[in-house]
C-alpha positions in Angstrom: 1.9 -15.2 5.0 -1.8 -14.9 5.6 -1.8 -11.1 5.1 -2.2 -10.1 1.5 -1.2 -6.6 0.3 -3.5 -5.2 -2.5 -1.7 -2.0 -3.1 -1.3 -2.7 -6.8 -5.1 -3.2 -7.1 -5.8 0.1 -5.4 -3.2 1.9 -7.6 -4.9 0.5 -10.7 -8.4 1.5 -9.4 -7.2 5.0 -8.8 -5.1 5.1 -12.0 -2.1 6.2 -10.0 1.5 5.1 -10.5 3.8 4.0 -7.8 6.0 7.0 -8.5 3.0 9.4 -8.0 2.0 7.6 -4.7 5.6 7.7 -3.5 5.7 11.6 -4.1 2.3 12.1 -2.4 3.1 10.0 0.7 6.8 10.9 0.8 8.0 7.3 0.9 10.8 6.0 -1.1 10.0 3.9 -4.2 12.0 1.0 -2.8 9.9 0.9 0.4 6.7 1.1 -1.5 7.8 -1.6 -3.8 8.7 -3.9 -0.8 5.2 -3.2 0.6 3.5 -3.8 -2.8 5.2 -7.1 -3.3 4.2 -8.3 0.1 7.8 -8.6 1.4 7.3 -6.0 4.1 7.3 -7.4 7.7 5.5 -4.4 9.2 3.9 -1.1 8.3 3.6 2.0 10.5 0.1 3.3 11.1 1.3 6.7 10.0 2.4 5.3 6.6 -0.8 3.3 6.2 -2.8 6.5 7.1 -0.9 8.5 4.4 -1.5 5.8 1.8 -5.2 5.7 2.7 -5.4 9.5 2.3 -3.6 9.5 -1.0 -5.6 6.7 -2.4 -8.9 7.7 -0.8 -9.5 4.2 0.6 -9.8 2.2 3.8 -7.0 0.1 5.3 -9.1 -3.0 4.5 -8.9 -2.1 0.8 -5.1 -2.4 1.0 -4.6 -5.2 3.5 -6.5 -8.5 3.4 -6.3 -11.6 5.6 -6.6 -15.0 4.0 -6.4 -18.5 5.7 -3.4 -20.4 4.6 
């Protein structure tokens, strides 16, 4: 897939664990893990918004497009 999810990079930059993000965003660990590993097929804008608020970042910091 040409969309790369950099959630792990942003978590490291913010020194936040996946568990802490899960609690702040009110998303299950399994759903965040699916997103983090790039296995998600879609993400709701409301979820992306909540993640960006929790990590104080922009959507482009989390999602990246790369030519295959």
